[in-house]
MIRODO-655785 format. One record per residue: x, y, z of N, C-alpha, C in turn. Coordinates in Angstrom, 2 decimals, decimal comma. Last residue first. Layout:
N
+---------+---------+---------+---------+---------+---------+---------+---------+---------+
!    n.c1 !    n.c2 !    n.c3 !   ca.c1 !   ca.c2 !   ca.c3 !    c.c1 !    c.c2 !    c.c3 !
+---------+---------+---------+---------+---------+---------+---------+---------+---------+
!       X !       Y !       Z !       X !       Y !       Z !       X !       Y !       Z !
...
+---------+---------+---------+---------+---------+---------+---------+---------+---------+
***
This chain:
206
+---------+---------+---------+---------+---------+---------+---------+---------+---------+
!    n.c1 !    n.c2 !    n.c3 !   ca.c1 !   ca.c2 !   ca.c3 !    c.c1 !    c.c2 !    c.c3 !
+---------+---------+---------+---------+---------+---------+---------+---------+---------+
!   11,68 !   24,31 !   55,97 !   11,72 !   25,60 !   55,17 !   10,92 !   26,45 !   55,72 !
!   12,04 !   21,89 !   56,78 !   12,77 !   22,80 !   57,17 !   12,54 !   24,16 !   56,84 !
!   10,40 !   20,39 !   55,59 !   10,31 !   20,80 !   57,01 !   10,84 !   21,47 !   57,38 !
!   11,02 !   20,30 !   53,13 !    9,49 !   20,93 !   53,39 !    9,54 !   21,23 !   54,93 !
!   13,72 !   18,91 !   53,36 !   13,86 !   20,12 !   53,15 !   12,16 !   21,03 !   53,33 !
!   12,14 !   16,35 !   53,97 !   13,24 !   16,97 !   55,36 !   13,36 !   18,03 !   55,23 !
!   11,02 !   15,70 !   51,79 !   10,44 !   16,08 !   52,85 !   10,83 !   16,88 !   54,11 !
!   12,65 !   15,39 !   50,47 !   12,04 !   16,63 !   49,85 !   11,85 !   17,01 !   51,32 !
!   14,38 !   12,79 !   51,33 !   14,75 !   13,96 !   51,30 !   13,71 !   15,32 !   51,40 !
!   12,51 !   10,85 !   50,65 !   12,26 !   11,49 !   52,16 !   12,90 !   12,64 !   52,47 !
!   12,63 !   11,32 !   47,53 !   11,39 !   12,03 !   48,51 !   11,64 !   11,89 !   49,58 !
!   14,76 !   10,19 !   47,36 !   14,83 !   11,24 !   46,97 !   13,59 !   12,51 !   47,79 !
!   14,69 !    7,50 !   48,01 !   15,59 !    8,66 !   49,25 !   15,38 !   10,14 !   48,55 !
!   13,19 !    6,14 !   46,62 !   12,36 !    6,79 !   47,38 !   13,16 !    7,73 !   48,43 !
!   15,52 !    5,03 !   44,89 !   14,92 !    6,73 !   44,47 !   14,49 !    7,16 !   45,35 !
!   18,54 !    4,24 !   46,01 !   16,96 !    3,58 !   45,99 !   16,29 !    5,03 !   45,43 !
!   21,34 !    2,31 !   44,37 !   20,25 !    3,29 !   45,01 !   18,78 !    3,25 !   45,20 !
!   20,75 !   -0,55 !   43,20 !   21,29 !   -0,28 !   44,22 !   20,87 !    1,25 !   45,44 !
!   21,15 !    0,94 !   40,64 !   19,87 !   -0,53 !   41,02 !   20,00 !   -0,18 !   42,50 !
!   23,56 !    2,11 !   40,14 !   22,39 !    2,63 !   39,70 !   20,83 !    1,92 !   39,94 !
!   25,23 !    0,18 !   40,29 !   25,19 !    1,61 !   41,35 !   24,02 !    1,77 !   41,37 !
!   25,43 !   -1,52 !   38,36 !   24,48 !   -2,21 !   39,93 !   24,55 !   -0,94 !   40,77 !
!   26,07 !    0,34 !   36,20 !   24,70 !   -0,07 !   36,34 !   24,38 !   -0,57 !   37,55 !
!   28,83 !    0,48 !   37,31 !   27,82 !    1,46 !   37,17 !   26,42 !    1,31 !   36,97 !
!   29,74 !   -1,88 !   36,77 !   29,43 !   -1,46 !   38,19 !   28,46 !   -0,21 !   38,58 !
!   29,45 !   -2,17 !   34,29 !   28,91 !   -3,06 !   34,67 !   28,24 !   -2,39 !   36,74 !
!   30,89 !   -0,28 !   33,42 !   29,79 !   -0,01 !   32,54 !   29,16 !   -1,24 !   33,52 !
!   33,46 !   -1,16 !   34,32 !   33,41 !    0,13 !   35,02 !   31,52 !    0,32 !   34,49 !
!   33,73 !   -3,69 !   32,95 !   33,83 !   -3,56 !   34,50 !   33,12 !   -2,52 !   34,95 !
!   34,75 !   -2,90 !   30,43 !   33,38 !   -3,28 !   30,67 !   33,10 !   -3,26 !   32,29 !
!   37,37 !   -1,16 !   30,66 !   36,09 !   -0,46 !   30,63 !   34,32 !   -0,84 !   30,80 !
!   38,75 !   -3,52 !   32,00 !   38,43 !   -2,48 !   32,67 !   37,24 !   -1,34 !   32,42 !
!   38,41 !   -4,87 !   29,79 !   37,94 !   -5,26 !   30,50 !   37,66 !   -4,35 !   32,06 !
!   39,64 !   -3,36 !   27,77 !   38,23 !   -3,41 !   27,33 !   37,64 !   -4,32 !   28,62 !
!   42,70 !   -2,86 !   28,70 !   41,08 !   -1,61 !   28,79 !   39,88 !   -1,93 !   28,37 !
!   43,37 !   -5,31 !   28,34 !   42,73 !   -4,95 !   29,51 !   42,34 !   -3,94 !   29,43 !
!   42,22 !   -6,45 !   24,84 !   43,18 !   -6,12 !   25,83 !   42,49 !   -5,59 !   26,88 !
!   41,31 !   -8,33 !   21,89 !   41,07 !   -7,61 !   22,93 !   41,80 !   -7,64 !   24,36 !
!   42,49 !   -8,50 !   18,73 !   42,72 !   -8,83 !   19,94 !   42,12 !   -8,31 !   21,23 !
!   42,19 !   -9,47 !   15,33 !   42,31 !   -8,70 !   16,35 !   41,93 !   -9,16 !   17,56 !
!   43,90 !  -10,13 !   12,38 !   43,16 !  -10,07 !   13,56 !   42,85 !   -9,09 !   14,81 !
!   44,75 !  -11,15 !    9,45 !   44,30 !   -9,88 !    9,49 !   43,45 !  -10,52 !   11,10 !
!   47,36 !  -12,98 !    8,32 !   46,62 !  -12,06 !    7,80 !   45,84 !  -10,84 !    8,23 !
!   48,24 !  -14,95 !   10,23 !   49,11 !  -13,23 !   10,13 !   48,42 !  -11,97 !    9,20 !
!   44,85 !  -15,31 !   10,95 !   45,93 !  -15,93 !   11,84 !   46,78 !  -14,59 !   11,45 !
!   42,28 !  -14,28 !   11,05 !   42,65 !  -14,93 !    9,90 !   44,26 !  -15,33 !   10,05 !
!   39,51 !  -13,06 !   12,47 !   40,35 !  -13,87 !   12,88 !   41,04 !  -14,74 !   11,32 !
!   37,07 !  -11,45 !   13,24 !   38,33 !  -11,29 !   12,28 !   39,05 !  -11,84 !   13,15 !
!   34,58 !  -12,52 !   14,67 !   35,16 !  -12,64 !   13,13 !   36,11 !  -12,59 !   12,76 !
!   35,44 !  -11,83 !   17,45 !   35,14 !  -13,24 !   16,73 !   34,75 !  -13,46 !   15,67 !
!   36,39 !   -9,54 !   17,46 !   37,52 !  -10,36 !   17,98 !   37,17 !  -12,27 !   17,54 !
!   34,22 !   -8,21 !   16,78 !   35,34 !   -8,16 !   15,82 !   36,71 !   -9,59 !   16,37 !
!   32,63 !   -8,70 !   18,84 !   31,88 !   -9,35 !   17,41 !   33,48 !   -9,16 !   16,20 !
!   33,55 !   -7,71 !   20,65 !   32,91 !   -9,39 !   20,75 !   33,16 !   -9,53 !   19,87 !
!   33,68 !   -4,68 !   19,67 !   35,31 !   -5,64 !   20,33 !   34,70 !   -7,16 !   20,06 !
!   31,03 !   -4,36 !   20,11 !   32,22 !   -4,69 !   19,05 !   33,22 !   -5,07 !   18,76 !
!   30,30 !   -4,63 !   22,86 !   29,45 !   -5,57 !   21,57 !   30,71 !   -5,70 !   20,61 !
!   32,56 !   -2,97 !   23,96 !   32,67 !   -4,10 !   24,28 !   31,99 !   -5,05 !   23,58 !
!   31,11 !   -0,25 !   22,88 !   32,34 !   -1,18 !   22,66 !   32,51 !   -2,58 !   22,96 !
!   28,70 !   -0,43 !   23,72 !   28,42 !   -0,41 !   22,81 !   29,64 !   -0,92 !   22,19 !
!   27,98 !    0,26 !   26,66 !   28,30 !   -1,33 !   26,36 !   28,73 !   -1,28 !   24,91 !
!   26,54 !    1,94 !   27,21 !   27,62 !    1,93 !   27,09 !   28,94 !    0,73 !   26,73 !
!   23,67 !    1,31 !   27,20 !   24,46 !    2,22 !   25,61 !   26,02 !    1,69 !   25,54 !
!   23,00 !    1,41 !   29,42 !   22,64 !   -0,20 !   28,43 !   23,97 !    0,50 !   27,58 !
!   22,47 !    3,86 !   30,80 !   23,70 !    2,82 !   30,68 !   24,14 !    1,80 !   29,94 !
!   20,24 !    4,76 !   29,80 !   21,58 !    5,35 !   28,99 !   22,40 !    4,54 !   29,37 !
!   18,58 !    4,52 !   32,00 !   18,22 !    3,97 !   30,88 !   19,09 !    4,22 !   29,54 !
!   19,43 !    5,21 !   34,58 !   19,33 !    4,13 !   34,23 !   19,09 !    3,69 !   32,97 !
!   19,88 !    7,68 !   33,76 !   20,84 !    7,15 !   34,31 !   20,85 !    5,88 !   33,79 !
!   16,85 !    9,01 !   33,73 !   18,14 !    8,92 !   32,30 !   19,23 !    7,80 !   32,90 !
!   16,05 !    8,26 !   36,29 !   15,69 !    7,64 !   35,23 !   16,31 !    7,15 !   33,60 !
!   18,01 !   10,67 !   37,66 !   18,11 !    8,83 !   37,57 !   17,17 !    8,09 !   36,61 !
!   17,06 !   12,85 !   36,12 !   18,68 !   12,51 !   35,94 !   18,36 !   11,02 !   36,32 !
!   14,15 !   12,58 !   36,90 !   14,68 !   12,45 !   35,62 !   15,63 !   11,99 !   35,36 !
!   14,95 !   12,04 !   40,07 !   14,06 !   11,37 !   39,32 !   14,24 !   11,33 !   38,03 !
!   15,85 !   15,63 !   39,91 !   16,42 !   13,80 !   40,38 !   16,15 !   12,79 !   40,35 !
!   13,92 !   17,03 !   39,50 !   15,19 !   17,00 !   38,60 !   15,79 !   15,67 !   38,90 !
!   11,89 !   16,63 !   41,31 !   11,50 !   16,33 !   39,27 !   12,77 !   16,01 !   38,62 !
!   12,86 !   17,48 !   43,55 !   12,86 !   16,30 !   43,36 !   12,44 !   15,86 !   41,92 !
!   15,04 !   20,26 !   43,35 !   13,72 !   19,71 !   42,99 !   13,81 !   18,02 !   43,00 !
!   17,60 !   21,31 !   45,27 !   17,40 !   20,64 !   44,05 !   16,33 !   20,06 !   43,93 !
!   19,61 !   22,24 !   47,28 !   18,02 !   22,69 !   46,87 !   17,43 !   22,31 !   45,16 !
!   20,63 !   19,26 !   48,95 !   21,16 !   20,79 !   48,01 !   19,58 !   21,18 !   47,65 !
!   21,48 !   17,79 !   51,03 !   19,94 !   18,56 !   51,15 !   19,84 !   19,46 !   50,51 !
!   22,96 !   15,71 !   51,53 !   23,52 !   16,86 !   52,03 !   22,10 !   18,06 !   51,39 !
!   22,39 !   13,56 !   50,66 !   22,68 !   13,49 !   51,63 !   23,05 !   14,59 !   51,81 !
!   21,43 !   13,98 !   47,88 !   20,14 !   13,39 !   49,08 !   21,03 !   14,03 !   49,98 !
!   23,10 !   15,16 !   46,35 !   22,06 !   16,10 !   46,99 !   21,36 !   15,32 !   47,61 !
!   25,09 !   13,07 !   46,63 !   25,37 !   14,08 !   47,16 !   24,34 !   14,69 !   47,65 !
!   23,70 !   11,42 !   45,00 !   24,05 !   10,88 !   46,16 !   24,50 !   11,71 !   47,14 !
!   23,80 !   12,47 !   42,72 !   22,19 !   12,13 !   43,16 !   22,76 !   12,16 !   45,00 !
!   26,07 !   13,14 !   41,43 !   25,87 !   14,39 !   42,23 !   24,45 !   13,87 !   42,47 !
!   26,75 !   10,44 !   41,20 !   27,54 !   11,29 !   42,12 !   27,00 !   12,40 !   42,60 !
!   25,61 !    9,73 !   38,93 !   25,20 !    9,30 !   40,59 !   25,44 !   10,19 !   41,45 !
!   26,88 !   11,89 !   37,27 !   25,37 !   11,57 !   37,86 !   24,98 !   11,22 !   39,07 !
!   29,44 !   11,37 !   36,85 !   29,37 !   12,57 !   37,46 !   27,49 !   12,27 !   38,26 !
!   28,71 !    8,72 !   36,07 !   29,76 !    8,77 !   37,38 !   29,17 !    9,76 !   37,35 !
!   27,65 !    8,81 !   33,86 !   26,66 !    8,36 !   34,89 !   27,38 !    8,54 !   36,33 !
!   29,09 !   10,77 !   32,26 !   27,97 !   11,24 !   32,74 !   27,34 !   10,61 !   33,77 !
!   31,12 !    8,89 !   31,52 !   31,37 !   10,53 !   32,51 !   29,95 !   10,42 !   32,87 !
!   29,78 !    7,02 !   29,96 !   30,04 !    6,73 !   30,97 !   30,22 !    7,99 !   32,14 !
!   28,77 !    9,03 !   27,82 !   28,08 !    8,13 !   28,30 !   28,18 !    7,73 !   30,27 !
!   31,62 !   10,08 !   26,34 !   30,30 !   10,85 !   27,18 !   29,88 !   10,16 !   28,27 !
!   32,92 !    7,50 !   26,21 !   33,99 !    8,35 !   26,46 !   32,59 !    9,12 !   27,31 !
!   30,94 !    5,68 !   24,43 !   31,68 !    5,32 !   25,37 !   32,98 !    6,17 !   25,85 !
!   29,10 !    7,34 !   23,14 !   29,02 !    5,70 !   23,93 !   29,71 !    5,28 !   24,80 !
!   30,23 !    9,30 !   21,87 !   29,29 !    9,48 !   22,70 !   29,13 !    7,78 !   23,94 !
!   33,08 !    7,99 !   20,07 !   32,93 !    8,77 !   21,38 !   31,87 !    9,12 !   22,67 !
!   31,19 !    6,56 !   18,87 !   32,29 !    5,85 !   19,81 !   32,03 !    6,68 !   20,69 !
!   29,62 !    8,53 !   17,15 !   28,78 !    7,59 !   17,85 !   29,81 !    7,17 !   19,27 !
!   32,17 !    9,88 !   16,28 !   30,93 !   10,59 !   16,63 !   30,28 !    9,38 !   18,16 !
!   32,84 !    8,18 !   14,27 !   33,62 !    8,37 !   15,68 !   33,03 !    9,03 !   16,30 !
!   31,02 !    7,49 !   12,74 !   30,96 !    6,66 !   14,06 !   31,92 !    6,95 !   14,60 !
!   31,04 !   10,03 !   11,35 !   29,82 !    9,49 !   11,94 !   29,93 !    8,28 !   13,15 !
!   33,89 !   10,14 !   10,32 !   33,71 !   11,07 !   11,25 !   32,11 !   10,73 !   12,30 !
!   35,93 !    9,05 !    8,77 !   34,62 !    8,37 !    9,32 !   34,15 !    8,83 !   10,74 !
!   38,29 !    9,36 !    8,22 !   36,69 !   10,47 !    7,62 !   35,80 !    9,73 !    8,05 !
!   40,35 !    8,76 !    9,71 !   39,87 !    7,84 !    8,27 !   38,64 !    9,07 !    7,80 !
!   40,32 !   10,62 !   11,37 !   41,73 !   10,68 !   10,43 !   41,03 !    9,44 !    9,19 !
!   38,43 !    9,81 !   13,08 !   38,33 !   10,82 !   12,36 !   39,47 !   11,20 !   11,08 !
!   39,42 !    6,89 !   13,73 !   37,85 !    7,21 !   13,11 !   38,05 !    8,38 !   12,84 !
!   41,30 !    7,82 !   15,29 !   42,15 !    6,81 !   13,95 !   40,58 !    6,94 !   12,67 !
!   40,16 !    9,13 !   17,91 !   41,27 !    9,70 !   16,75 !   41,66 !    9,29 !   15,06 !
!   39,02 !    6,41 !   18,42 !   38,21 !    7,74 !   17,77 !   39,16 !    8,63 !   16,80 !
!   41,07 !    5,06 !   19,15 !   40,38 !    4,77 !   18,38 !   39,87 !    5,70 !   17,63 !
!   42,28 !    7,19 !   21,10 !   43,03 !    6,91 !   20,01 !   42,07 !    6,27 !   18,78 !
!   40,16 !    6,61 !   23,20 !   40,12 !    7,78 !   22,37 !   41,05 !    7,80 !   20,91 !
!   40,47 !    4,05 !   23,90 !   39,28 !    4,30 !   23,35 !   39,20 !    5,36 !   22,69 !
!   43,68 !    2,79 !   22,35 !   43,02 !    2,97 !   23,57 !   41,50 !    3,29 !   22,68 !
!   45,18 !    0,17 !   20,38 !   44,50 !    1,23 !   20,72 !   43,76 !    1,22 !   21,68 !
!   48,54 !   -1,09 !   19,45 !   47,20 !   -1,22 !   20,52 !   46,77 !    0,00 !   20,12 !
!   49,70 !   -2,20 !   15,98 !   49,95 !   -1,58 !   17,39 !   48,00 !   -1,36 !   18,53 !
!   50,65 !   -4,78 !   14,17 !   49,68 !   -4,03 !   14,85 !   50,27 !   -3,11 !   15,78 !
!   51,40 !   -7,33 !   11,69 !   52,35 !   -6,12 !   12,76 !   50,69 !   -5,36 !   13,12 !
!   51,03 !   -9,29 !   10,43 !   51,02 !   -9,42 !   11,47 !   52,14 !   -8,58 !   12,36 !
!   48,52 !   -8,34 !    8,35 !   49,88 !   -9,16 !    8,51 !   51,08 !   -9,04 !    8,98 !
!   47,46 !   -6,34 !   11,34 !   47,58 !   -6,92 !    9,55 !   48,20 !   -7,11 !    9,32 !
!   45,88 !   -6,33 !   14,41 !   46,70 !   -6,80 !   13,39 !   46,53 !   -6,98 !   12,04 !
!   44,87 !   -4,27 !   16,91 !   44,27 !   -5,14 !   15,19 !   44,96 !   -5,25 !   14,64 !
!   43,53 !   -4,13 !   20,02 !   44,90 !   -4,53 !   19,11 !   44,39 !   -4,92 !   17,52 !
!   42,11 !   -2,42 !   22,58 !   42,13 !   -3,66 !   21,40 !   43,31 !   -3,44 !   20,45 !
!   42,19 !   -0,64 !   24,50 !   41,62 !   -1,76 !   24,30 !   41,41 !   -2,66 !   23,46 !
!   45,45 !    0,19 !   26,69 !   44,80 !    0,14 !   24,95 !   43,67 !   -0,88 !   25,38 !
!   44,34 !    2,36 !   29,27 !   45,18 !    0,88 !   28,55 !   44,60 !    0,80 !   27,55 !
!   43,20 !    4,89 !   29,98 !   44,45 !    4,96 !   29,69 !   45,03 !    3,49 !   28,73 !
!   40,58 !    4,09 !   30,52 !   40,78 !    4,86 !   29,25 !   42,05 !    5,17 !   28,78 !
!   40,53 !    1,96 !   32,35 !   39,86 !    1,79 !   31,04 !   39,49 !    3,00 !   29,98 !
!   42,51 !    3,10 !   34,06 !   42,70 !    2,28 !   33,08 !   41,83 !    1,99 !   31,74 !
!   40,03 !    4,88 !   35,06 !   41,24 !    5,19 !   34,58 !   42,20 !    4,35 !   33,79 !
!   37,66 !    3,49 !   35,88 !   37,30 !    4,15 !   34,46 !   38,73 !    5,15 !   34,31 !
!   38,39 !    2,39 !   38,35 !   38,48 !    1,69 !   37,33 !   38,34 !    2,42 !   35,74 !
!   37,69 !    4,20 !   40,06 !   39,29 !    4,10 !   39,74 !   39,78 !    3,32 !   38,28 !
!   35,18 !    4,40 !   39,59 !   35,79 !    5,62 !   39,42 !   37,09 !    5,39 !   39,07 !
!   33,81 !    2,41 !   40,43 !   34,14 !    2,20 !   39,15 !   34,82 !    3,17 !   38,91 !
!   34,66 !    2,46 !   42,94 !   35,01 !    1,57 !   42,55 !   35,25 !    1,69 !   40,85 !
!   32,84 !    4,54 !   43,50 !   34,17 !    4,63 !   44,04 !   35,32 !    3,97 !   43,20 !
!   30,16 !    3,39 !   43,04 !   30,70 !    4,52 !   42,38 !   32,47 !    4,93 !   42,61 !
!   30,05 !    1,18 !   45,19 !   30,55 !    1,33 !   43,54 !   30,82 !    1,60 !   43,05 !
!   30,16 !    3,39 !   47,62 !   31,30 !    2,33 !   47,37 !   31,47 !    1,76 !   45,67 !
!   27,68 !    4,39 !   47,07 !   29,36 !    5,29 !   46,88 !   30,15 !    3,97 !   46,91 !
!   26,16 !    1,82 !   47,05 !   25,89 !    3,06 !   46,00 !   27,69 !    3,70 !   45,90 !
!   26,55 !    1,29 !   49,87 !   26,78 !    0,75 !   48,76 !   26,94 !    1,64 !   47,32 !
!   25,68 !    3,50 !   51,01 !   26,72 !    3,57 !   51,69 !   27,55 !    2,48 !   50,41 !
!   22,85 !    4,42 !   50,00 !   23,99 !    5,04 !   49,82 !   25,18 !    4,77 !   49,83 !
!   21,72 !    1,59 !   51,53 !   20,95 !    2,13 !   49,91 !   22,75 !    3,34 !   49,42 !
!   21,37 !    0,21 !   53,98 !   22,57 !    1,28 !   53,26 !   23,07 !    1,37 !   51,95 !
!   18,14 !   -1,21 !   52,75 !   19,46 !   -1,39 !   53,42 !   20,72 !   -0,77 !   52,75 !
!   15,99 !    0,26 !   51,52 !   16,99 !   -0,32 !   50,68 !   17,85 !   -0,52 !   51,94 !
!   13,29 !    0,62 !   53,42 !   14,58 !    1,59 !   52,34 !   15,19 !    0,33 !   52,09 !
!   11,53 !   -0,91 !   54,24 !   11,01 !    0,82 !   54,12 !   11,92 !    1,13 !   53,14 !
!   11,57 !   -3,80 !   53,08 !   12,43 !   -3,07 !   53,89 !   11,73 !   -1,90 !   54,11 !
!   11,35 !   -7,65 !   53,58 !   10,41 !   -6,55 !   53,15 !   11,02 !   -5,36 !   53,65 !
!   11,79 !  -10,36 !   51,08 !   11,90 !   -9,84 !   52,67 !   11,43 !   -8,09 !   52,57 !
!    9,67 !  -12,30 !   49,29 !   10,76 !  -11,74 !   49,66 !   10,55 !  -10,84 !   51,45 !
!    7,44 !  -13,26 !   48,71 !    7,87 !  -14,43 !   49,90 !    8,78 !  -13,22 !   50,28 !
!    5,91 !  -12,78 !   46,51 !    6,62 !  -13,64 !   46,58 !    7,52 !  -14,62 !   47,62 !
!    3,50 !  -12,21 !   48,32 !    2,90 !  -12,16 !   47,00 !    4,51 !  -13,29 !   46,67 !
!    3,84 !  -10,83 !   50,80 !    2,90 !  -12,17 !   50,78 !    2,34 !  -12,14 !   49,31 !
!    7,20 !  -10,75 !   51,69 !    6,16 !   -9,87 !   50,81 !    4,95 !  -11,11 !   50,51 !
!    7,89 !   -9,59 !   55,43 !    7,90 !  -11,17 !   53,73 !    6,46 !  -10,47 !   53,22 !
!    8,04 !   -9,78 !   58,57 !    8,31 !   -8,54 !   57,48 !    8,58 !   -9,03 !   56,11 !
!    5,65 !  -11,64 !   60,22 !    7,28 !  -11,33 !   59,90 !    6,95 !  -10,45 !   58,71 !
!    3,37 !  -12,59 !   61,23 !    3,84 !  -13,44 !   59,99 !    5,21 !  -12,72 !   59,50 !
!    3,16 !  -10,45 !   62,96 !    3,15 !  -11,78 !   63,38 !    3,62 !  -12,77 !   62,22 !
!    3,92 !   -7,71 !   61,72 !    4,43 !   -8,31 !   63,00 !    4,24 !   -9,93 !   62,86 !
!    2,80 !   -7,00 !   58,98 !    2,00 !   -7,56 !   59,72 !    3,16 !   -8,42 !   60,82 !
!    2,21 !   -3,86 !   57,19 !    3,23 !   -4,91 !   57,97 !    2,67 !   -6,11 !   58,92 !
!    1,19 !   -4,06 !   53,58 !    0,92 !   -3,72 !   55,01 !    1,82 !   -4,49 !   55,86 !
!    2,56 !   -3,85 !   50,67 !    1,85 !   -4,76 !   51,07 !    1,82 !   -4,05 !   52,75 !
!    2,20 !   -4,04 !   47,04 !    2,22 !   -3,02 !   47,75 !    1,73 !   -4,36 !   49,11 !
!    5,11 !   -5,55 !   44,33 !    3,46 !   -5,79 !   45,44 !    3,64 !   -4,47 !   46,79 !
!    7,20 !   -5,56 !   43,87 !    6,43 !   -4,45 !   43,75 !    5,07 !   -4,50 !   43,97 !
!    8,88 !   -7,95 !   43,46 !    7,89 !   -7,73 !   42,55 !    6,70 !   -6,16 !   42,58 !
!   11,60 !   -6,53 !   44,94 !   11,19 !   -7,76 !   43,86 !    9,92 !   -7,97 !   43,22 !
!   10,51 !   -5,30 !   46,94 !   11,67 !   -4,61 !   46,07 !   11,58 !   -5,45 !   44,70 !
!    7,71 !   -3,82 !   47,80 !    8,36 !   -5,43 !   47,28 !    8,96 !   -4,95 !   46,88 !
!    6,76 !   -1,40 !   49,64 !    6,55 !   -1,84 !   48,66 !    8,07 !   -2,62 !   48,36 !
!    4,27 !   -0,89 !   52,78 !    5,72 !   -1,55 !   52,45 !    6,20 !   -2,20 !   50,96 !
!    2,77 !    1,54 !   54,39 !    2,88 !    0,33 !   53,31 !    4,26 !    0,14 !   52,90 !
!    1,47 !    3,58 !   56,38 !    1,81 !    2,02 !   56,70 !    1,78 !    1,09 !   55,56 !
!    1,71 !    5,94 !   55,25 !    0,50 !    5,44 !   55,04 !    0,27 !    3,87 !   55,82 !
!    4,04 !    6,22 !   54,99 !    3,14 !    7,06 !   55,98 !    2,00 !    6,46 !   56,19 !
!    5,07 !    5,32 !   52,87 !    5,92 !    4,47 !   54,10 !    4,70 !    5,31 !   55,20 !
!    3,89 !    6,33 !   50,55 !    3,77 !    5,14 !   50,94 !    3,14 !    4,54 !   52,61 !
!    3,55 !   10,20 !   50,92 !    4,14 !    8,46 !   50,82 !    3,36 !    7,28 !   51,38 !
!    1,69 !   12,55 !   49,97 !    1,73 !   11,05 !   51,51 !    3,07 !   10,35 !   50,41 !
+---------+---------+---------+---------+---------+---------+---------+---------+---------+
***
């Protein structure tokens, strides 16, 4: 049985359980936030953010993410180009970490969120346990996508020796950072309670 079936609304801000009281308005009795049975336009907003992140994912991988200058000369490098350079320098463990954090994780997040949205909207035969585990994993793994951005920020701040050696962030870093932030927001705007609503519909149709 769902909370909404028992006439209980959950506050999205403080997670307090509330019973609707029309005479006082639909607000949380603890923090005063507006109460909704489900987050308004959750699917539409998540789709909009997902499409935006997908569009930005292209320049994030095509444009150079940083430029390393030694003795006044240097060449810009993309994320995949940096991984290849690390492999050529026999830094395979570091290359593996960068590849997983900067390429596999963002790709998994985009595909995973799209699968959740599509499965909920199209009532695909996918168990709610699988969907909720995927959702929680997407939320947890999202923070690790910022590894490349953190490394670049630290290098730009520390490596600044004029013509001797310097590191500059390029447009690819801005695009990649935008992809990470937007996908994190998309995971938040998606209402996981829709997964269980979808299950109820499937059970009724069975």
